[in-house]
C-alpha positions in Angstrom: 20.5 59.8 89.8 22.3 62.7 90.7 25.1 60.6 92.3 25.4 58.9 89.0 26.0 62.3 87.1 28.0 63.3 90.1 30.5 60.2 89.1 30.6 60.5 85.8 31.2 64.5 85.6 34.2 63.6 88.6 35.4 60.6 85.8 35.8 63.2 83.1 37.3 65.8 84.8 40.1 63.4 86.5 40.3 61.6 82.0 40.5 65.1 80.8 40.5 68.1 83.3 43.3 67.5 84.9 45.9 67.9 82.2 48.1 71.0 81.2 46.3 73.1 78.6 49.2 74.6 76.3 46.7 76.8 75.2 45.5 78.7 77.6 48.2 81.0 77.8 46.7 84.1 76.6 48.2 85.9 79.3 51.4 85.9 77.3 49.9 88.3 74.5 48.8 91.2 77.6 51.0 93.9 78.4 52.3 93.2 81.9 53.1 96.2 84.2 56.3 98.0 84.5 57.0 99.4 87.7 59.1 102.5 87.4 63.1 102.0 88.7 63.9 104.8 91.5 67.2 102.7 92.1 68.1 103.5 96.1 71.4 102.4 97.6 71.1 100.5 101.2 74.8 99.7 102.9 75.7 98.3 106.0 78.8 96.3 107.0 80.4 97.6 104.1 77.8 95.9 101.4 75.4 98.0 99.0 72.1 96.7 97.7 70.5 98.4 95.1 66.5 98.6 96.0 65.1 99.8 92.7 61.0 99.7 93.8 61.9 101.0 97.4 59.7 104.0 96.3 57.0 101.6 96.7 57.2 101.9 100.5 54.4 104.8 102.0 53.9 105.6 105.9 50.5 105.2 107.3 50.0 109.3 107.1 50.2 109.0 103.5 47.9 105.7 103.3 45.2 107.7 105.7 45.4 110.9 103.7 42.5 112.4 101.9 44.1 113.5 99.0 47.2 111.6 98.3 50.5 113.3 97.5 52.5 112.1 94.3 54.4 109.1 96.0 51.1 108.0 97.4 49.3 108.4 93.8 52.5 106.4 91.8 52.0 103.3 94.1 48.0 103.1 93.8 48.4 103.3 90.4 50.7 100.7 89.9 48.6 98.5 93.0 45.8 99.5 90.7 47.4 98.1 87.1 48.6 95.3 89.0 45.7 94.1 89.8 43.9 94.8 86.2 46.4 92.4 84.8 45.5 90.0 87.6 41.8 90.3 86.2 42.9 90.3 82.5 45.0 87.5 83.0 42.4 85.1 84.1 39.5 86.6 82.9 38.9 83.2 81.1 38.5 81.6 84.8 35.9 83.9 85.8 33.5 81.3 86.0 35.7 79.0 87.8 36.2 81.4 90.7 32.4 81.9 90.8 31.9 78.2 90.7 34.3 77.7 93.3 33.2 80.3 95.3 29.4 78.7 95.7 30.6 75.6 96.0 32.5 76.3 98.8 29.8 78.4 100.4 27.1 76.1 99.6 29.2 73.4 102.5 29.2 75.7 105.0 25.6 75.7 107.2 24.3 79.3 106.9 22.7 79.2 110.5 25.3 77.6 112.2 25.9 77.7 116.1 28.7 77.1 118.1 29.2 74.8 121.3 27.6 76.9 124.2 30.0 77.1 127.3 29.5 77.9 131.0 31.1 81.0 133.0 30.0 82.2 136.1 26.3 81.4 135.5 25.4 81.7 131.7 25.8 79.9 128.6 27.4 81.8 125.5 27.4 80.5 122.1 27.8 82.5 118.8 25.5 82.0 115.8 24.9 82.4 112.1 21.2 83.6 110.7 21.0 82.5 107.0 22.8 85.1 104.5 24.8 86.9 107.3 28.2 87.7 107.1 28.9 88.1 110.7 27.8 86.8 114.0 25.0 86.7 116.5 26.7 87.0 120.0 24.5 85.6 122.5 24.2 84.2 126.5 21.5 82.4 128.4 21.5 82.1 132.1 22.0 79.0 133.4 18.2 78.4 134.2 15.1 76.8 132.8 13.3 78.3 130.2 15.7 81.2 130.1 15.7 83.7 127.3 18.6 84.2 124.9 20.1 87.7 125.0 21.8 89.0 121.9 24.8 90.8 123.6 26.1 91.7 120.5 25.0 91.9 117.3 27.5 91.4 114.0 25.2 91.7 110.8 24.1 95.4 112.5 27.1 96.8 113.9 29.2 95.9 110.5 26.9 97.3 108.0 28.9 100.1 106.0 32.1 98.8 106.5 34.2 97.1 104.1 36.6 95.4 107.0 34.7 95.1 110.6 36.9 92.7 113.2 35.3 92.2 116.2 37.8 91.1 118.5 37.9 89.7 122.0 34.7 90.2 124.5 35.2 90.4 128.4 32.4 90.3 131.3 33.0 91.9 134.6 32.3 89.3 137.2 28.6 90.4 138.1 28.0 89.4 134.7 26.5 93.3 133.9 28.9 94.7 131.6 30.8 94.2 128.6 33.7 95.1 126.8 34.9 94.4 123.3 37.2 95.2 120.7 36.6 96.5 117.5 39.0 97.2 114.1 37.5 98.7 111.2 40.9 99.6 109.3 42.4 95.5 109.3 45.5 97.3 111.1 45.0 95.1 114.2 44.6 98.7 116.3 41.0 98.0 118.4 38.7 100.1 119.9 37.3 99.1 123.2 33.6 99.6 123.8 31.6 99.0 126.5 28.0 98.2 127.2 25.3 97.6 129.8 24.1 94.2 129.7 21.4 94.9 131.9 20.0 97.6 129.6 21.4 97.3 126.2 23.1 100.5 126.5 26.2 101.7 125.5 28.4 103.6 128.0 30.4 106.4 127.3 33.9 104.6 127.8 35.9 104.4 124.9 39.6 103.5 124.8 41.4 103.9 121.7 44.5 101.9 120.1 44.4 98.5 121.9 44.9 94.9 121.3 41.4 94.9 122.0 40.9 92.8 125.1 41.1 94.0 128.8 40.9 92.0 132.3 38.2 93.1 134.4 39.2 93.6 138.4 36.4 91.9 140.7 35.3 95.1 141.6 33.2 95.4 138.3 34.8 98.8 137.7 38.2 98.7 136.8 39.9 97.3 133.6 43.4 96.5 132.4 44.4 96.8 129.1 47.2 97.1 126.4 48.2 99.9 124.6 50.4 99.9 121.4 52.9 102.1 119.9 51.7 104.1 117.5 54.5 103.8 114.6 56.0 100.3 115.6 52.3 98.8 116.7 54.1 96.8 119.4 52.1 96.5 122.1 54.2 98.2 124.8 52.2 99.5 127.4 49.3 98.4 130.5 46.9 101.1 131.4 44.2 100.7 134.6 40.9 102.7 133.4 38.0 102.9 135.9 34.3 103.0 134.3 33.0 106.6 133.8 36.4 108.7 133.6 37.9 109.9 130.0 41.1 107.6 128.9 43.0 110.4 129.4 42.8 109.8 132.8 44.4 106.3 132.9 47.0 105.0 135.1 50.3 104.1 133.5 50.8 100.4 134.9 53.4 98.9 133.3 56.1 100.2 130.6 57.6 97.6 128.5 60.5 99.7 127.3 62.3 96.9 126.0 61.8 97.0 122.1 62.0 93.4 121.7 59.5 92.8 124.1 55.6 92.7 124.1 53.1 93.0 126.4 49.9 91.9 127.4 47.6 91.5 130.2 44.7 89.0 130.9 42.7 87.6 134.3 44.1 83.8 135.4 41.3 81.1 134.9 40.9 80.8 138.1 39.8 84.9 138.6 41.9 85.7 141.7 44.7 87.5 139.5 45.0 89.8 137.0 48.2 89.1 135.7 50.7 90.6 132.8 53.1 89.0 130.8 56.1 90.5 128.9 57.4 88.3 126.2 60.0 88.0 123.5 60.7 85.1 121.1 63.5 83.5 123.8 62.4 85.0 127.1 59.1 86.0 129.6 58.3 87.6 132.4 54.9 88.0 134.2 53.5 90.2 136.7 50.5 89.0 139.3 48.2 91.7 141.2 45.1 90.4 143.8 42.3 90.9 141.3 40.0 92.0 144.5 42.9 94.8 145.1 43.3 96.6 141.3 44.9 99.5 143.3 47.8 97.1 144.9 50.8 97.2 143.1 52.2 94.2 140.8 54.7 91.8 142.2 57.1 89.8 139.4 57.0 86.4 139.6 60.1 85.4 138.1 62.6 88.2 136.7 63.5 88.0 132.7 66.2 86.1 132.1 67.8 85.4 128.4 66.5 82.1 127.0 64.2 81.7 129.9 61.0 81.3 128.9 57.6 80.5 131.0 54.2 80.5 131.5 51.6 81.0 134.6 48.3 80.2 136.0 47.0 79.4 139.4 45.3 76.9 141.8 44.6 76.9 145.1 48.1 78.1 146.8 50.4 77.8 144.0 51.4 78.9 140.5 51.3 76.5 138.2 54.4 77.3 135.7 55.3 75.6 131.7 58.9 76.6 132.1 62.0 75.7 129.5 64.1 76.0 132.7 66.6 72.7 132.8 63.7 71.7 130.3 64.3 71.5 126.2 61.0 70.5 125.8 59.7 72.2 128.9 58.1 70.9 132.1 55.5 71.6 134.5 56.5 73.2 137.6 54.7 74.5 141.2 55.7 77.6 143.5 53.9 79.0 146.5 52.2 82.2 146.1 54.5 83.5 148.7 57.7 82.5 147.2 57.4 82.9 143.4 61.4 82.9 141.8 63.0 79.8 140.0 64.9 79.0 143.0 61.5 78.0 144.3 59.8 76.1 141.3 59.3 72.2 142.2 58.5 69.8 139.1 55.1 68.4 138.9 55.8 67.3 135.6 59.6 66.2 134.7 61.1 67.3 131.5 61.2 64.9 128.8 63.7 64.0 125.5 60.7 62.9 123.0 58.0 64.6 124.5 57.1 68.5 124.4 54.6 69.8 126.7 52.8 72.3 124.9 50.3 73.5 127.7 48.5 72.7 130.9 44.6 72.7 132.2 44.0 72.5 135.8 40.8 71.3 137.3 39.9 70.6 140.6 40.7 67.1 140.7 42.9 66.6 137.6 45.5 67.8 135.9 45.0 67.7 131.9 48.2 68.2 129.9 48.5 68.7 125.7 51.8 67.4 124.7 53.5 66.4 121.2 54.0 62.6 120.8 55.8 61.2 117.8 55.0 64.4 116.1 50.9 64.7 116.9 49.0 66.3 119.7 48.2 64.3 122.5 45.8 64.9 125.2 47.4 63.6 128.7 44.6 63.2 131.3 45.8 62.5 135.4 44.5 62.8 138.8 46.1 64.9 141.2 47.0 62.2 143.3 48.9 60.7 140.5 45.9 58.0 140.0 44.4 57.4 136.1 47.2 58.7 134.2 46.0 57.8 130.7 46.3 59.5 127.2 42.7 59.8 125.2 43.1 57.4 122.4 42.3 58.5 118.6 43.0 56.5 115.7 43.7 58.5 112.2 47.5 58.2 111.1 47.5 62.2 111.8 45.3 64.5 113.6 45.0 67.3 116.2 43.4 67.2 119.1 43.1 69.7 122.0 41.4 70.6 125.3 39.0 73.6 124.0 37.1 76.0 126.3 37.5 74.9 130.0 36.4 77.5 132.7 34.5 75.4 135.4 37.4 74.2 137.8 35.0 71.9 139.9 34.0 69.1 136.9 35.4 65.7 135.9 34.4 66.9 132.2 37.4 67.9 130.2 36.0 69.6 126.7 38.4 68.8 123.7 38.5 69.5 120.5 39.5 66.4 117.7 40.1 67.1 113.8 41.9 64.9 111.3 42.7 65.6 107.1 39.2 63.3 107.0 37.4 64.0 109.9 35.2 67.4 109.8 36.3 69.5 113.8 34.4 67.9 116.3 33.7 68.7 120.3 33.8 66.1 122.6 33.0 66.2 126.6 35.1 63.6 128.4 34.5 62.2 131.9 37.8 62.0 133.0 37.6 59.1 135.5 35.2 56.8 133.5 37.4 57.7 129.9 33.4 57.9 128.6 33.2 60.6 126.0 29.8 62.2 124.3 30.1 64.0 120.5 28.7 67.5 121.6 29.1 68.7 117.5 30.8 67.8 114.9 31.5 70.1 112.1 28.7 69.4 109.5 29.7 69.5 105.7 26.3 70.4 103.7 27.7 68.2 100.2 25.1 65.2 99.6 28.1 63.6 98.1 30.7 64.1 100.8 31.3 61.2 103.4 34.8 61.1 105.6 35.0 57.8 104.0 35.2 58.3 100.6 38.9 60.3 101.5 42.4 58.5 102.8 45.1 60.1 104.9 48.4 59.2 105.1 51.8 59.6 107.1 55.2 59.3 105.2 58.8 60.7 105.8 61.3 62.2 103.4 64.9 62.6 104.2 66.7 66.3 104.4 70.1 66.6 103.1 71.6 66.2 106.9 69.5 62.8 107.2 66.5 63.9 109.3 63.3 62.6 108.5 60.6 65.0 108.0 57.1 64.2 108.2 54.8 64.3 105.7 50.8 64.4 106.1 48.9 63.8 103.0 44.9 63.1 101.9 43.3 62.4 98.7 39.6 60.9 97.6 40.3 57.0 97.4 39.1 57.5 93.3 42.0 59.3 92.9 45.1 57.7 90.8 48.2 58.5 92.2 50.6 58.6 89.5 53.1 61.3 87.8 50.4 63.3 86.5 48.7 63.2 89.6 48.1 67.2 90.5 49.4 67.7 94.8 49.9 70.6 96.2 52.3 71.1 99.5 52.1 73.0 102.1 53.8 74.3 104.8 54.5 77.5 107.2 58.0 76.4 109.5 58.3 79.3 111.7 58.1 80.7 114.9 57.6 76.8 116.3 54.3 76.9 115.4 53.2 73.7 113.6 51.5 72.8 110.6 48.4 70.5 112.1 46.8 68.0 109.7 43.4 69.1 110.2 39.9 68.6 107.9 39.1 71.6 105.7 35.6 71.9 104.0 36.8 73.8 101.3 40.1 71.4 100.4 37.4 69.1 99.1 37.3 71.2 95.9 40.5 70.2 95.0 40.3 66.6 96.6 37.3 66.0 94.7 39.1 67.0 91.1 41.8 65.0 91.6 44.1 66.9 93.6 46.6 65.3 96.6 47.0 68.0 99.2 50.1 67.4 101.7 51.4 69.0 104.3 54.9 69.5 104.9 56.1 69.5 108.9 59.2 71.2 108.0 62.0 72.4 111.0 60.9 75.9 111.7 58.0 74.6 113.1 57.6 72.5 116.7 56.3 69.3 115.5 58.8 67.2 116.5 59.5 68.7 119.6 61.4 72.0 120.5 64.7 70.9 118.7 62.9 70.8 115.2 62.0 74.4 116.0 65.7 75.6 117.1 67.0 73.9 113.9 64.4 76.2 111.9 65.8 79.6 112.9 68.3 82.3 113.0 71.6 81.2 111.8 70.1 77.4 110.9 67.1 79.1 109.0 68.0 77.3 106.0 66.5 74.0 106.8 62.9 75.1 106.8 63.7 75.8 103.1 65.8 72.2 102.3 63.3 70.4 104.0 60.2 71.4 102.1 62.1 70.8 98.6 63.3 67.4 99.9 59.7 66.8 101.0 58.6 67.6 97.5 61.5 65.7 95.8 60.3 62.9 97.8 56.5 63.2 96.6 58.4 63.1 93.0 60.4 60.3 93.8 57.6 58.1 95.4 55.2 58.7 92.4 52.8 60.8 93.8 53.1 63.5 91.4 55.9 65.2 88.9 57.6 68.7 88.8 54.7 69.2 86.1 52.0 68.5 88.3 53.8 69.7 92.0 52.3 73.1 93.1 53.6 74.5 96.7 51.5 77.3 98.8 52.1 78.9 102.6 51.2 81.7 103.6 52.7 85.0 105.8 56.4 83.6 106.6 55.6 80.5 104.9 54.9 83.3 102.0 58.9 83.4 102.9 59.3 80.1 102.1 57.9 80.1 99.1 60.2 82.9 98.3 62.9 81.0 98.9 62.2 77.7 97.6 61.5 79.3 93.9 64.6 80.8 94.1 66.4 77.6 95.4 64.7 75.3 92.9 62.2 76.7 91.0 62.5 74.0 88.3 60.8 71.8 91.3 57.1 73.5 90.8 54.4 73.8 88.4 53.0 76.8 90.5 53.0 78.7 93.5 51.0 80.3 95.6 52.7 82.8 98.2 50.2 84.8 100.3 50.9 88.1 102.0 54.5 86.9 101.5 57.3 88.2 103.9 60.1 88.3 101.4 62.3 91.7 101.7 63.9 89.8 105.1 67.0 92.3 105.2 65.4 95.6 104.8 62.2 94.9 107.0 64.7 93.7 109.4 67.2 96.5 109.4 64.1 99.0 110.0 63.2 99.2 113.5 60.3 101.5 112.9 58.3 99.1 110.5 55.7 97.2 113.1 57.2 94.0 114.7 60.3 94.6 113.8 62.1 94.6 116.7 60.5 91.3 118.5 61.6 89.4 115.5 65.3 89.8 116.5 65.4 86.0 118.0 63.5 84.8 115.0 65.3 85.9 112.0 68.6 87.4 114.0 69.6 91.2 114.4 70.9 92.4 110.4 73.3 94.6 112.3 75.6 92.0 113.6 76.9 91.1 110.2 77.0 87.1 110.6 73.2 87.6 110.5 73.2 90.1 107.9 75.5 87.9 105.6 73.1 85.2 106.0 69.9 86.7 105.8 70.6 88.2 102.5 71.9 84.6 101.1 68.0 83.3 101.3 66.2 86.8 101.4 64.1 86.5 98.5 63.4 89.7 97.3 67.5 90.2 97.7 67.9 87.1 95.8 66.1 86.9 92.4 68.4 86.5 89.3 67.8 85.7 85.7 66.5 82.4 85.4 63.2 80.6 84.6 60.5 81.0 87.5 57.5 78.7 88.1 53.8 79.9 87.4 53.2 82.1 90.6 50.0 83.9 92.2 51.1 86.7 95.0 48.5 87.7 97.4 48.5 90.9 100.1 46.9 93.3 101.6 47.2 97.3 101.3 46.4 97.5 105.3 48.3 94.7 106.0 50.7 95.5 109.8 52.6 92.5 109.6 54.2 92.4 106.2 53.4 95.7 104.7 51.7 95.3 101.3 55.3 97.0 99.7 57.2 94.1 100.5 54.9 91.1 97.9 54.6 94.2 95.5 58.4 95.0 95.0 58.8 91.4 94.9 56.6 91.4 92.4 58.0 94.1 90.0 61.7 92.2 90.7 60.2 89.1 89.2 58.6 90.5 86.2 62.2 92.4 85.6 64.6 89.5 86.1 62.7 86.3 85.1 63.5 84.8 81.9 60.2 82.2 81.3 57.0 83.4 80.0 55.0 81.6 82.9 52.3 83.6 84.7 52.9 85.9 87.6 49.7 87.9 89.4 49.7 90.1 91.8 46.2 90.2 93.9 46.3 93.5 96.3 43.0 93.5 98.6 42.8 97.5 98.9 40.5 96.9 101.6 42.3 94.7 103.8 45.0 93.8 106.1 47.2 90.7 106.8 44.2 88.2 107.6 42.0 88.6 104.7 38.4 89.8 104.7 36.4 90.1 107.8 33.1 88.8 106.5 32.2 84.2 106.9 32.1 84.1 103.2 33.6 87.0 101.7 37.5 85.6 102.9 36.7 82.7 100.6 36.8 84.9 97.2 40.4 84.7 97.8 40.2 80.6 98.3 38.6 80.6 95.3 41.2 82.7 93.7 43.8 80.1 95.3 42.7 77.3 93.8 41.6 78.6 90.1 45.2 79.6 89.7 45.8 76.1 90.8 43.4 74.1 88.2 43.7 77.0 85.5 47.4 75.5 85.9 46.1 71.8 85.2 44.1 73.3 82.2 40.8 73.3 84.0 38.5 77.1 83.1 35.1 76.1 83.9 34.6 72.8 84.9 31.6 72.8 87.4 30.1 69.4 89.7 
């Protein structure tokens, strides 16, 4: 009977719910926030841009001051007005937001536990107790009947904090002391603390302004860590700390003086070396130190060169290096530890034009490669002698597979993860010799009506402006009727070579079960189809990212999956830039757009090297101090290209403490859109005053914004209070 009621409700929704409700327009009678205009001229290369809302930018000192100054109060007032307007404009959807949130959270196992992994005589895992937003971090000795040790009690630690981010955990070689990072502001500036796991007591050591992780030397008392520039937040210095000493006594080991580079420190998988990595978009450099001799000097593996990228791991007498040296799609080489520069590199896995080498994992008897083949991640396994070279087989048309935590060198068992648009995230153990595998865990979806067999996924291709075929992955419920009336959400990212992966999402079921199709466009700027896919979507080819996305939307309309009246777009961060660009370029294609923490003021941000991450981004977007890049950026920068015309319905989100895309970019964009747009479509800004780029830190709290996204979309389809 319960299933029958469910089916009737869904059919009723599909029949009556997914229709644009013209009466659902009460927001048009509301007084919209009007930001004060204070014109500021910004001149470069003889070109002057006028920014009427530059005043919205605050410094960290202003934001952290106990009493806000006049400008700060003006910004806070404006953001408050926008939040209040959003609440009023969407007041009629409050029940739907609450229902969606409850529905999303109800699918999540409340007392869940991760698959344990073994390291240095212990089994480590995290688990959640019912009703808790934060995890318990636990371990057990690899002995029979060993007792659980709770090494970090997340729920207790987070009490009293509106945001509590637990960073990396790292344990000394003797298993006795744990270092861990904590961020309570959401600016990704961590304090590192140390805990004696034998007594449960905290050590007096505390390291401030760090990236949140350490690399332990093998003496169990020395750690290496990375600090950040206090203004730009660039990770620029590596220090050595000895337990029992004050941070002010720490020795500066490495200073990355090139402000286009950042740096980090880690320990090789073999535990034999401490490694320092310096990196920018197109160049890397590594240093190494014997982990048994922390007072020795670091040595360079290969000096940095423009356009030379490499990464390093250690096995026996060699370093194994993934590199793009004479290899656009990367290759794997090895070099003796006694002779590490590039003239000594010998191919292990040669370059291939049609396969991208993404990563590798070293075992005593096996080499595991993560490769991207035909736009999908594949796992390749081979013995060191070259025998038994094979790929693990998967059947879905679109999926993601990846090696997970594999800390044991001397094993023939590979642990890997697998998921697809219809398959919940799963963890397997795979025998690399016999090819036998065991499912250790599949993400549990607490929904009596859920079955992966009820959903179908597809892989189709759109044709871009220049004739390139752009893959699109889709998923929808089998019972959904595909037509021009079908609501469809198209998502993508398309920057930094970061690929949009076709993975499962239990919260996405709230859209699919309400008749939505979910589509993912694998556009240039990502790396789905190989390194060239990334190269053709950045710098002076960045517009390919935007036109690929538009071509994907147009293809979905042409093929009858939806229509512009029911087509929606969503992206976040650099994907928010994508959203800003496509609403300027093709506003009539979308009924609604969700732009999450969007990077939209491209020229001004890239001109200002005091803004966090700016200098590190030059190889992605270009340096606008060069007129060629300035002109090109200005031609697509969403904020600079707002003009008087009709725009679709838009939801914009941001976080006041965001260190990656400062809150003032979405806020200014909202104000300028309000000033120029000629339509009466909905435009709302949601500014979370307590979080940063990644949103809320709690396990459940973050889904309130997900519920907001979905409510915004469903509301545009005329659904305000439907509940399954």
